[in-house]
N, C-alpha and C positions, 0 to 999 in steps of 0.2 A: 633538649627542646625548651629548657627553662633558663637558658643562658641570658635571656633578656633581663632576668633578675640580678645577674652577676655583673653584667656590663651595661653601662648606659650608652645611649646613642652619642656618637661622636661624629662631627662633621669634619671634612678635610680642612687643613689649615689654609688660611688665605695669605697670599704673599703680600708683603708690605707695599703700600702704594708707591713709595719712592723707588723701589726696585722695579715695579711694573711700568713706571713711566719711562724706563730706559730700554725696554725690550718689548717683544710681542709674545712672550712666553705666557703660560697658563696663569690664570688668576689664583686658582686653587691648586695646592699640592696634591699629587696622586698618593693615595694611601700606600704606606709600606705593607709588605706582605702580611705581617703579623696583625696589623690593624684591620686589614680586609678580612682575614680569617676570623678574627674576633667579632667583627661587626656582622659578618655573614652568619656566624653561629648563633646570633641573637634571634634569628628567624624561628618562628614556632612551627613552621611547616603546616599551616592551617589546612583543614580538610577542604574548605572552599576558599581559596586564597583571593582576597579582595584586591591585592596588588596586581594579580594576573588579570582580573576582570577590569581593573581600573586603568590598565595599560591599553591605549588605542591599537597597539600592534599585537596585543595578546602574547607578549613575551613570557617565556617560561621562567619567571623570576624566582619562585621558590626552588626550582630545579637547579638553576645556576648558582643560587646562594648556597644550597646544600653542597654542591660540588666544590665551591670555593672554601667552604668551612671544612670539608673533608680533604682538602689539599689535592684536588684533582683538576688542575688548571686547564688541561686540554679539553676535557669534557665541558667544563664551565664555559670556555671560549666557544666551543661548538654550539652549545645550547643558546648562548647569547646571540649568536649569529643566525640561529634557526629562523626566527621570525623578524629580526631587525636587520635592515639592509646596511646600517652604519652604526653599530653599537658604540664604536669608539667616539663618534660625534654626538649621538643622542644621549650618551651617559653624561655629557657636558651641557647640552643645551635644552634637553627636554624638561618641561616643568614638572619634575617628579613630585615636588611638594604638594601639588594639587591633583596629581594623577596617582601613580602607584604608591608613593610614600603617603600621600593624603588618604589613600584607601587602606593602608596597612592597619591590621588589627591592633598593633601596639601603639598606634599614633595617639590614642586618647590617654594612656596612662604611663607608658614607658618610653615614649619617643619612637617613631617609626624607624625601620631599618634604613640605613644610609644607602639606598638602592642605587642612586645615580653614581655615587662615589665608588661603589663596588663594581658597577658596570664599567666605569672608566678604568679601574684597576685591572679588571679581567683583560680588557683589550690591550692596555699598555704592557702588562706582564707578558702576554702572548707575543706582541710585536718585539719586545726585548729579546725573547727567546727565538725569534725568527719565524714565528708561526703566522700564517695568513689564512683567512677564511676559506679561500679556494683550495688550500692544501689540506684541509680537514674534511672529514666525511660529515660535515655539519648538516647536510640535507638527508642523511641516511635514516632509514627506518629505526635503526638501533638507537640513534641519538633521540629520535622522537619518542621511542618507547620509554626511555629513561625520564622524560619530562613529565 
């Protein structure tokens, strides 16, 4: 729970503008697995998580950060789909800097958790492994109980 003192906040790398002019691919690179795990592990698991209350959807952000940090990608994906209809899109376009990341307790001294980048990683990793939200028990009481 003190890994925010070991690792600083890191944002995803931005692709070079000359490359982006040639295609319609993403502006930001998706975190590699190790970076997503490291950044998720920075979360303090606050008793009253401001990131959760700062999210208009009420996403279970600390829960899916913990599952990413402990390398449980299927549960992280299920939890990220629990309250968000399109986490694969919202991880990219939601203004996290003023919502969940803006409300993060680490924001003032250590740099907020890279919530949007981790949310994007969770979805992209699941899709690469052939997972889909409808193939999970993402609406189950057991997934809700873990949140």
